[in-house]
C-alpha positions in Angstrom: -189.2 150.4 -67.6 -187.8 147.7 -69.9 -187.6 144.0 -69.7 -184.4 142.8 -71.3 -183.8 139.1 -72.1 -180.3 137.8 -72.9 -179.6 134.3 -74.3 -176.2 132.8 -73.4 -174.2 130.3 -75.5 -173.7 127.7 -72.8 -174.1 126.9 -69.1 -170.7 128.2 -68.2 -171.4 131.5 -69.9 -174.7 131.8 -68.1 -173.0 131.2 -64.7 -170.2 133.7 -65.3 -172.8 136.2 -66.6 -175.0 136.1 -63.5 -172.2 135.6 -60.9 -169.5 138.1 -62.2 -171.0 140.4 -64.8 -174.4 141.3 -63.3 -173.2 142.2 -59.8 -170.8 144.8 -61.3 -173.3 145.9 -63.9 -176.1 146.6 -61.3 -173.8 149.0 -59.4 -172.4 150.8 -62.4 -175.8 151.4 -64.1 -177.0 153.3 -61.0 -174.4 156.1 -61.8 -176.1 156.7 -65.1 -179.7 156.9 -63.9 -180.6 153.3 -64.7 -182.0 151.2 -61.9 -182.0 147.4 -62.0 -185.2 146.2 -60.3 -184.3 142.5 -60.6 -182.4 139.9 -62.6 -183.6 136.4 -63.1 -182.6 133.2 -64.8 -185.6 132.0 -66.9 -186.6 128.5 -65.8 -189.4 127.8 -68.3 -187.3 127.3 -71.4 -184.5 125.0 -72.4 -182.5 128.0 -73.4 -180.0 129.8 -71.2 -181.8 133.1 -70.7 -181.3 135.9 -68.2 -184.1 138.4 -67.8 -183.6 141.9 -66.3 -186.1 144.5 -65.3 -184.6 148.0 -65.5 -186.1 151.5 -65.0 -185.1 155.0 -65.8 -185.6 158.3 -64.1 -188.9 160.1 -65.1 -188.4 162.3 -68.0 -185.1 160.8 -69.0 -184.4 159.4 -72.5 -183.4 155.7 -72.0 -181.3 155.7 -75.2 -179.3 158.7 -74.0 -178.7 157.2 -70.6 -177.6 153.9 -72.1 -175.3 155.7 -74.6 -173.7 157.6 -71.7 -173.1 154.3 -69.9 -171.7 152.6 -73.1 -169.2 155.4 -73.6 -167.9 155.1 -70.0 -165.0 153.4 -68.3 -167.6 151.7 -66.2 -168.8 149.9 -69.3 -165.3 148.7 -70.1 -164.8 147.6 -66.5 -168.1 145.7 -66.4 -167.3 143.8 -69.5 -163.8 142.9 -68.6 -163.2 139.1 -68.4 -166.6 138.4 -70.1 -166.7 137.6 -73.8 -169.7 139.5 -75.1 -169.9 137.0 -78.0 -171.2 134.5 -75.5 -174.5 136.4 -75.6 -176.2 134.9 -78.6 -179.3 137.1 -78.6 -180.9 140.0 -76.8 -184.5 141.2 -76.7 -185.9 144.4 -75.1 -189.5 145.2 -74.4 -190.6 148.6 -73.1 -193.1 148.3 -70.2 -195.5 151.0 -69.0 -197.1 150.3 -65.6 -200.9 150.6 -65.2 -202.0 153.2 -62.6 -202.5 150.6 -59.8 -199.2 148.8 -60.4 -197.2 148.3 -57.2 -193.9 148.7 -59.0 -193.8 152.2 -60.5 -190.7 154.3 -61.0 -192.4 157.4 -59.7 -192.9 155.7 -56.3 -189.2 154.8 -55.9 
């Protein structure tokens, strides 16, 4: 799994990102073996941050799946009408669940 954090340029960009971009994105990513477990707006900071928890099929290479998506028509469609320059930074953290974690890819 990965936790991805995106910082947006302004409030309008944040609202368009979560109301228009992410709903399409969640559906498209499923076609490429990428599951979105949740998307949140970070409340604890003054920055405009969106946090997504994504998972990959066991044994799959996340980079390969992401590359397949980035080279697709779905990627182009997802990004239509959203200026990617409004994302001012991104941060990705890989997460490995502990054995007793209730959210594990191999259980879904």
